[in-house]
TITOR-837954 format. One record per residue (C-alpha): residue number from 0; residue in three letters; x, y, z. Coordinates in Angstrom, 1 decimal, m for minus. Each point is the difference from the previous one (the first is absolute). Layout:
// TITOR-837954
(r NUM 'ALA' (X Y Z))
...
//
This chain:
// TITOR-837954
(r 0 'UNK' (145.5 45.3 120.2))
(r 1 'UNK' (1.3 m2.0 m3.0))
(r 2 'UNK' (m2.8 m0.6 m2.6))
(r 3 'UNK' (0.8 m2.4 m2.8))
(r 4 'UNK' (m0.8 0.8 m3.6))
(r 5 'UNK' (m1.6 m3.2 m1.1))
(r 6 'UNK' (m3.3 m0.1 m1.9))
(r 7 'UNK' (m3.1 0.6 2.1))
(r 8 'UNK' (m2.2 m3.1 m0.2))
(r 9 'UNK' (m3.2 m1.2 1.7))
(r 10 'UNK' (0.1 2.4 3.0))
(r 11 'UNK' (m2.8 m1.1 2.5))
(r 12 'UNK' (m2.4 2.9 m0.1))
(r 13 'UNK' (m2.9 0.7 2.5))
(r 14 'UNK' (m2.6 2.8 m0.1))
(r 15 'UNK' (m1.0 1.2 3.4))
(r 16 'UNK' (m3.2 1.9 m0.4))
(r 17 'UNK' (m2.9 1.3 2.1))
(r 18 'UNK' (m2.3 3.1 0.3))
(r 19 'UNK' (1.0 3.3 1.7))
(r 20 'UNK' (1.1 m0.6 3.5))
(r 21 'UNK' (0.1 m3.8 m0.2))
(r 22 'UNK' (3.6 0.0 1.3))
(r 23 'UNK' (2.0 m0.9 m3.2))
(r 24 'UNK' (3.1 1.9 0.9))
(r 25 'UNK' (0.2 m1.4 3.6))
(r 26 'UNK' (m0.5 m3.5 m1.5))
(r 27 'UNK' (2.9 0.4 m2.4))
(r 28 'UNK' (2.2 1.3 2.7))
(r 29 'UNK' (m0.8 m3.1 2.0))
(r 30 'UNK' (0.9 m2.2 m3.0))
(r 31 'UNK' (3.3 1.8 m0.5))
(r 32 'UNK' (1.0 m0.9 3.6))
(r 33 'UNK' (m0.4 m3.7 m1.0))
(r 34 'UNK' (2.2 0.4 m3.1))
(r 35 'UNK' (2.8 m2.5 0.0))
(r 36 'UNK' (3.2 1.9 0.7))
(r 37 'UNK' (1.7 m1.2 m3.2))
(r 38 'UNK' (m2.8 1.1 m2.3))
(r 39 'UNK' (m0.7 3.3 m1.8))
(r 40 'UNK' (m3.6 1.0 m0.1))
(r 41 'UNK' (m1.5 2.8 m2.1))
(r 42 'UNK' (m3.1 1.9 0.8))
(r 43 'UNK' (m2.0 2.1 m2.6))
(r 44 'UNK' (m2.3 2.4 1.8))
(r 45 'UNK' (m2.9 1.8 m1.6))
(r 46 'UNK' (m1.9 2.8 1.7))
(r 47 'UNK' (m3.2 1.9 m0.9))
(r 48 'UNK' (1.4 3.3 1.1))
(r 49 'UNK' (2.6 1.9 m1.9))
(r 50 'UNK' (2.4 0.5 2.9))
(r 51 'UNK' (1.0 m3.6 0.8))
(r 52 'UNK' (0.4 m1.0 3.6))
(r 53 'UNK' (0.5 m3.8 0.0))
(r 54 'UNK' (3.3 0.1 m1.8))
(r 55 'UNK' (1.4 2.2 2.7))
(r 56 'UNK' (m1.6 m2.1 2.7))
(r 57 'UNK' (1.7 m3.2 m1.3))
(r 58 'UNK' (3.4 1.6 m0.5))
(r 59 'UNK' (m0.2 1.6 3.4))
(r 60 'UNK' (0.0 m3.6 1.5))
(r 61 'UNK' (1.7 m2.1 m2.6))
(r 62 'UNK' (3.0 0.6 m2.2))
(r 63 'UNK' (1.6 m1.4 m3.1))
(r 64 'UNK' (2.9 m1.1 2.2))
(r 65 'UNK' (m2.4 m2.3 1.7))
(r 66 'UNK' (m1.2 m1.4 m3.3))
(r 67 'UNK' (m3.2 2.1 m0.5))
(r 68 'UNK' (m0.5 2.1 m3.1))
(r 69 'UNK' (m2.9 2.5 m0.3))
(r 70 'UNK' (m1.5 1.7 m3.0))
(r 71 'UNK' (m3.1 2.2 0.1))
(r 72 'UNK' (m2.7 1.1 m2.5))
(r 73 'UNK' (m2.2 2.8 1.2))
(r 74 'UNK' (m3.1 1.7 m1.3))
(r 75 'UNK' (m2.7 m2.6 m0.6))
(r 76 'UNK' (m0.1 m3.5 m1.4))
(r 77 'UNK' (3.4 m0.9 m1.4))
(r 78 'UNK' (m1.4 m2.3 m2.7))
(r 79 'UNK' (m1.7 2.8 m1.9))
(r 80 'UNK' (1.3 1.5 m3.2))
(r 81 'UNK' (0.7 m3.5 m1.4))
(r 82 'UNK' (1.9 m0.8 3.2))
(r 83 'UNK' (2.9 2.3 m1.0))
(r 84 'UNK' (0.7 1.5 3.5))
(r 85 'UNK' (m0.1 m3.4 1.5))
(r 86 'UNK' (2.3 m1.6 m2.6))
(r 87 'UNK' (2.6 2.8 0.2))
(r 88 'UNK' (0.1 m0.3 3.8))
(r 89 'UNK' (m0.1 m3.8 0.0))
(r 90 'UNK' (2.8 m0.3 m2.6))
(r 91 'UNK' (2.3 2.4 1.9))
(r 92 'UNK' (m0.7 m1.8 3.3))
(r 93 'UNK' (0.7 m3.5 m1.4))
(r 94 'UNK' (3.2 1.2 m1.7))
(r 95 'UNK' (1.3 1.6 3.2))
(r 96 'UNK' (m1.1 m2.7 2.5))
(r 97 'UNK' (0.2 m3.3 m2.0))
(r 98 'UNK' (m2.4 m1.2 2.7))
(r 99 'UNK' (m0.7 m3.4 1.4))
(r 100 'UNK' (m3.6 1.2 0.6))
(r 101 'UNK' (m2.2 2.9 m1.2))
(r 102 'UNK' (m2.8 1.5 2.0))
(r 103 'UNK' (m2.4 2.4 m1.6))
(r 104 'UNK' (m2.3 2.2 2.0))
(r 105 'UNK' (m2.7 1.7 m2.2))
(r 106 'UNK' (m1.8 3.0 1.3))
(r 107 'UNK' (m3.1 m0.8 2.0))
(r 108 'UNK' (m2.0 1.7 m2.8))
(r 109 'UNK' (1.9 m1.8 m2.8))
(r 110 'UNK' (m1.1 m2.7 m2.3))
(r 111 'UNK' (1.7 m3.3 0.8))
(r 112 'UNK' (m1.4 m1.8 m3.0))
(r 113 'UNK' (1.8 2.4 m2.3))
(r 114 'UNK' (3.2 m0.2 2.1))
(r 115 'UNK' (m0.1 m3.8 m0.4))
(r 116 'UNK' (m0.6 0.4 m3.8))
(r 117 'UNK' (3.2 2.1 m0.3))
(r 118 'UNK' (2.0 m2.5 2.1))
(r 119 'UNK' (m1.4 m2.9 m2.1))
(r 120 'UNK' (0.8 1.6 m3.3))
(r 121 'UNK' (2.4 m1.6 m2.5))
(r 122 'UNK' (2.8 2.4 0.9))
(r 123 'UNK' (0.2 m1.4 3.6))
(r 124 'UNK' (m0.9 m3.6 m0.8))
(r 125 'UNK' (3.5 m1.3 0.7))
(r 126 'UNK' (1.0 2.7 2.5))
(r 127 'UNK' (m2.8 m0.3 2.6))
(r 128 'UNK' (m1.6 m3.0 1.7))
(r 129 'UNK' (m3.4 1.1 1.2))
(r 130 'UNK' (m0.6 m1.4 3.5))
(r 131 'UNK' (m2.9 0.4 2.5))
(r 132 'UNK' (m1.8 3.3 m0.1))
(r 133 'UNK' (m0.9 1.1 3.5))
(r 134 'UNK' (m2.9 2.3 0.8))
(r 135 'UNK' (m0.3 1.6 3.4))
(r 136 'UNK' (m3.4 1.0 1.2))
(r 137 'UNK' (m1.5 1.4 3.2))
(r 138 'UNK' (m2.9 m2.3 0.8))
(r 139 'UNK' (m1.9 2.8 1.5))
(r 140 'UNK' (m0.3 1.7 m3.4))
(r 141 'UNK' (m2.5 m2.6 m1.4))
(r 142 'UNK' (m2.7 1.8 2.0))
(r 143 'UNK' (0.7 3.2 m1.9))
(r 144 'UNK' (m1.5 0.4 m3.5))
(r 145 'UNK' (2.7 2.6 m0.9))
(r 146 'UNK' (2.3 m3.0 m0.1))
(r 147 'UNK' (m2.2 m2.9 m1.0))
(r 148 'UNK' (m1.4 1.8 m3.0))
(r 149 'UNK' (3.4 1.5 m1.1))
(r 150 'UNK' (1.2 m1.9 m3.1))
(r 151 'UNK' (3.7 0.3 1.1))
(r 152 'UNK' (m0.7 m1.6 3.4))
(r 153 'UNK' (m1.8 m2.9 m1.7))
(r 154 'UNK' (2.7 m0.4 m2.7))
(r 155 'UNK' (2.7 m0.3 2.7))
(r 156 'UNK' (m1.9 m2.8 1.6))
(r 157 'UNK' (m0.7 m1.8 m3.3))
(r 158 'UNK' (3.6 m0.1 m1.2))
(r 159 'UNK' (1.4 m1.2 3.4))
(r 160 'UNK' (1.5 m3.4 0.6))
(r 161 'UNK' (0.3 0.8 3.7))
(r 162 'UNK' (m2.4 2.3 1.8))
(r 163 'UNK' (1.3 1.3 3.4))
(r 164 'UNK' (m2.4 1.6 2.5))
(r 165 'UNK' (2.4 2.5 1.5))
(r 166 'UNK' (m0.5 1.9 3.3))
(r 167 'UNK' (m1.7 m3.0 1.6))
(r 168 'UNK' (0.9 1.3 3.5))
(r 169 'UNK' (m2.6 2.8 m0.6))
(r 170 'UNK' (m2.9 m2.3 m1.1))
(r 171 'UNK' (m3.2 m0.8 1.8))
(r 172 'UNK' (m1.0 m3.7 0.1))
(r 173 'UNK' (m2.3 0.3 m3.0))
(r 174 'UNK' (2.4 1.9 m2.4))
(r 175 'UNK' (2.0 m2.9 m1.4))
(r 176 'UNK' (m3.1 m2.3 m0.5))
(r 177 'UNK' (m1.7 2.9 m1.9))
(r 178 'UNK' (3.1 0.3 m2.2))
(r 179 'UNK' (m0.1 m3.7 m0.8))
(r 180 'UNK' (m3.7 0.2 m0.8))
(r 181 'UNK' (0.7 3.0 m2.3))
(r 182 'UNK' (2.8 m1.9 m1.8))
(r 183 'UNK' (m2.0 m3.1 m0.5))
(r 184 'UNK' (m2.7 2.1 m1.8))
(r 185 'UNK' (2.4 2.1 m2.0))
(r 186 'UNK' (3.2 m2.1 m0.9))
(r 187 'UNK' (0.8 m3.6 m0.5))
(r 188 'UNK' (1.4 m0.9 3.5))
(r 189 'UNK' (0.9 m3.6 m0.9))
(r 190 'UNK' (3.0 1.3 m2.0))
(r 191 'UNK' (1.2 2.4 2.7))
(r 192 'UNK' (1.6 m0.2 3.5))
(r 193 'UNK' (m1.3 2.4 2.7))
(r 194 'UNK' (1.9 1.0 3.1))
(r 195 'UNK' (m0.4 2.4 2.9))
(r 196 'UNK' (3.0 2.0 1.2))
(r 197 'UNK' (0.7 3.1 2.1))
(r 198 'UNK' (2.5 2.8 m0.9))
(r 199 'UNK' (0.7 m1.3 m3.5))
(r 200 'UNK' (1.6 m3.3 1.3))
(r 201 'UNK' (0.1 m1.8 m3.4))
(r 202 'UNK' (1.9 m3.3 m0.1))
(r 203 'UNK' (2.7 m0.4 m2.6))
(r 204 'UNK' (m1.4 m3.4 m0.9))
(r 205 'UNK' (m3.1 1.7 m1.4))
(r 206 'UNK' (2.1 1.5 m2.8))
(r 207 'UNK' (1.1 m3.4 m1.4))
(r 208 'UNK' (m3.1 m1.2 m1.8))
(r 209 'UNK' (m0.6 0.5 m3.7))
(r 210 'UNK' (m2.4 2.7 m1.2))
(r 211 'UNK' (m3.2 m1.4 m1.4))
(r 212 'UNK' (m1.0 2.1 m2.9))
(r 213 'UNK' (m3.7 1.1 m0.4))
(r 214 'UNK' (m1.6 0.4 m3.4))
(r 215 'UNK' (m1.9 3.3 0.6))
(r 216 'UNK' (1.9 3.0 m1.2))
(r 217 'UNK' (m1.1 3.6 m0.2))
(r 218 'UNK' (1.5 3.3 m1.0))
(r 219 'UNK' (m0.3 3.2 1.9))
(r 220 'UNK' (0.6 3.7 m0.4))
(r 221 'UNK' (0.7 2.8 2.4))
(r 222 'UNK' (1.4 3.5 0.1))
(r 223 'UNK' (3.4 m0.6 1.6))
(r 224 'UNK' (2.9 1.2 m2.1))
(r 225 'UNK' (2.8 m2.5 m0.6))
(r 226 'UNK' (3.5 1.1 1.0))
(r 227 'UNK' (2.1 m1.6 m2.7))
(r 228 'UNK' (3.3 1.4 1.2))
(r 229 'UNK' (m0.4 m1.3 3.6))
(r 230 'UNK' (2.3 2.5 1.7))
(r 231 'UNK' (1.6 m1.2 3.3))
(r 232 'UNK' (m0.6 3.4 1.6))
(r 233 'UNK' (m2.0 3.2 m0.7))
(r 234 'UNK' (1.7 3.4 m0.1))
(r 235 'UNK' (m1.7 2.2 2.5))
(r 236 'UNK' (m0.8 3.6 m0.9))
(r 237 'UNK' (1.5 2.9 1.9))
(r 238 'UNK' (m2.9 0.0 2.5))
(r 239 'UNK' (1.5 m3.2 1.4))
(r 240 'UNK' (m3.0 m2.3 m0.5))
(r 241 'UNK' (m2.2 m1.6 m2.7))
(r 242 'UNK' (m3.7 m0.8 0.0))
(r 243 'UNK' (m1.4 m2.5 m2.4))
(r 244 'UNK' (m3.6 m1.3 m0.6))
(r 245 'UNK' (m1.5 m3.1 m1.6))
(r 246 'UNK' (m3.4 m1.5 m0.3))
(r 247 'UNK' (m1.8 m3.1 m1.3))
(r 248 'UNK' (m2.2 m2.9 0.9))
(r 249 'UNK' (m2.1 2.3 2.2))
(r 250 'UNK' (3.0 1.1 2.1))
(r 251 'UNK' (2.1 3.2 0.2))
(r 252 'UNK' (3.6 0.2 1.2))
(r 253 'UNK' (2.1 3.0 1.0))
(r 254 'UNK' (3.7 m0.4 0.9))
(r 255 'UNK' (2.8 2.3 1.1))
(r 256 'UNK' (3.8 m0.2 m0.1))
(r 257 'UNK' (2.0 2.3 2.3))
(r 258 'UNK' (3.7 0.8 m0.2))
(r 259 'UNK' (2.3 m2.0 2.3))
(r 260 'UNK' (1.1 3.2 1.9))
(r 261 'UNK' (m3.5 0.4 1.6))
(r 262 'UNK' (m0.5 m1.7 3.4))
(r 263 'UNK' (m3.5 m0.7 1.2))
(r 264 'UNK' (m1.4 m0.2 3.5))
(r 265 'UNK' (m0.9 m3.7 0.4))
(r 266 'UNK' (m2.7 0.6 2.7))
(r 267 'UNK' (m1.7 2.7 m2.1))
(r 268 'UNK' (0.1 m2.3 m3.0))
(r 269 'UNK' (m1.6 m2.9 1.8))
(r 270 'UNK' (m2.8 2.2 1.4))
(r 271 'UNK' (m0.6 1.5 m3.5))
(r 272 'UNK' (m0.1 m3.3 m1.8))
(r 273 'UNK' (m2.2 m1.6 2.6))
(r 274 'UNK' (m2.7 2.5 m0.9))
(r 275 'UNK' (0.2 m0.2 m3.8))
(r 276 'UNK' (m3.1 m1.6 m1.6))
(r 277 'UNK' (1.5 m2.3 m2.7))
(r 278 'UNK' (m0.2 m3.6 m1.0))
(r 279 'UNK' (3.8 m0.3 m0.1))
(r 280 'UNK' (3.0 2.0 1.3))
(r 281 'UNK' (3.7 m0.8 m0.4))
(r 282 'UNK' (2.8 2.3 0.9))
(r 283 'UNK' (3.7 0.0 0.7))
(r 284 'UNK' (1.3 3.1 1.9))
(r 285 'UNK' (3.3 1.3 1.3))
(r 286 'UNK' (m1.0 1.0 3.5))
(r 287 'UNK' (1.4 1.2 3.3))
(r 288 'UNK' (m0.3 m3.6 1.1))
(r 289 'UNK' (1.8 m1.6 m3.0))
(r 290 'UNK' (m1.3 m1.3 m3.2))
(r 291 'UNK' (m3.6 m1.1 0.5))
(r 292 'UNK' (m2.4 m1.9 m2.2))
(r 293 'UNK' (m3.7 0.7 0.5))
(r 294 'UNK' (m2.7 m2.5 m1.2))
(r 295 'UNK' (m3.7 0.5 0.3))
(r 296 'UNK' (m2.8 m2.3 m1.1))
(r 297 'UNK' (m3.5 m0.6 1.5))
(r 298 'UNK' (0.6 3.1 2.2))
(r 299 'UNK' (2.9 m1.7 1.8))
(r 300 'UNK' (3.3 1.9 m0.2))
(r 301 'UNK' (3.3 m1.8 0.7))
(r 302 'UNK' (3.6 1.3 0.2))
(r 303 'UNK' (3.3 m1.8 m0.7))
(r 304 'UNK' (3.6 1.0 m0.1))
(r 305 'UNK' (2.1 m0.2 m3.1))
(r 306 'UNK' (3.7 0.0 m0.5))
(r 307 'UNK' (0.2 2.4 m3.0))
(r 308 'UNK' (m1.9 2.1 m2.5))
(r 309 'UNK' (0.8 2.5 m2.7))
(r 310 'UNK' (m2.8 2.5 0.9))
(r 311 'UNK' (m3.3 0.4 1.8))
(r 312 'UNK' (m3.1 m1.0 m2.0))
(r 313 'UNK' (m3.7 m0.9 0.6))
(r 314 'UNK' (m2.8 m1.4 m2.1))
(r 315 'UNK' (m3.7 0.2 0.9))
(r 316 'UNK' (m2.7 m1.9 m1.8))
(r 317 'UNK' (m3.7 0.8 0.5))
(r 318 'UNK' (m3.4 m0.4 m1.6))
(r 319 'UNK' (m0.7 3.6 1.1))
(r 320 'UNK' (2.2 2.6 m1.7))
(r 321 'UNK' (m1.1 2.7 2.4))
(r 322 'UNK' (1.5 m1.8 3.0))
(r 323 'UNK' (3.5 0.7 m1.2))
(r 324 'UNK' (m0.4 3.6 m1.0))
(r 325 'UNK' (1.5 1.6 3.1))
(r 326 'UNK' (2.6 m2.6 0.8))
(r 327 'UNK' (2.9 1.9 m1.7))
(r 328 'UNK' (m0.2 2.9 2.4))
(r 329 'UNK' (m0.2 m2.3 3.0))
(r 330 'UNK' (3.1 m1.9 m1.2))
(r 331 'UNK' (1.9 3.2 m0.1))
(r 332 'UNK' (m1.0 0.8 3.5))
(r 333 'UNK' (1.8 m3.2 1.1))
(r 334 'UNK' (3.4 1.2 m1.4))
(r 335 'UNK' (2.4 1.0 2.7))
(r 336 'UNK' (1.4 3.5 m0.7))
(r 337 'UNK' (3.7 0.0 m0.9))
//
């Protein structure tokens, strides 16, 4: 694809945010399918875990030849350490893609106000044009104090221009009215649009509005280490796999990367992941049934086929560290002997 070398100016930029399991990645994939064929879109993905799954998920379904450029920042909120990991990744992505639109997906445990502050800084004033921030939410979660009292959950709703109640096909009749009642008591609904969708079916028109800045701004601190060099791939040790942990905001993550030579039993993997007690599981595996992506939220596990991947990898996020302690041995049991 030919990419011109003109100066990058006023790129329409949207943040797509939401708590763990809200369906952000599915929603972005839905938006990418609506991309005008002549446009180049860039996607900057941030993940709480250190392994990084979403970048592989997007590149397994969309390619640069089709006008979709992906960059990933793993290991916690990308706006920390003065926004350096985010700025490095964003600058490289913009230079490569010279996009007609930029989508940014912060981690579900990230701090969207701080991400917005980086994007609104003087350095990007002429480069980025901040458009509508979209927050996905599962309406059923407003009955759970683990969400309603979590500061990140509330911050995501506060900064939104558009609030999208995702997974509406799974709601009971009272779920959406309870969400509206919660929003009326917690955020200024008169300045926001609220929609219901299923399976992340965002409409491209929702991206077009301008972002309405909010005055309140707060700083944060956590223990995630910033990865300033942002390597594209990790070098695996001789053992053929790598395990990496992270923690923050009351959650714990453990991820694994396995060498591409290992083939996994898809049926065993599905059974294993179905039984793991975790708030969030994402994985991409080279299996005896092809390349399979696994996605688990709210105890619902789904599978989808991908066209390509570089290796097998999985990330699990849980509020209970002990629930992931024996998972490594179980994953090895799913490997088909050579």
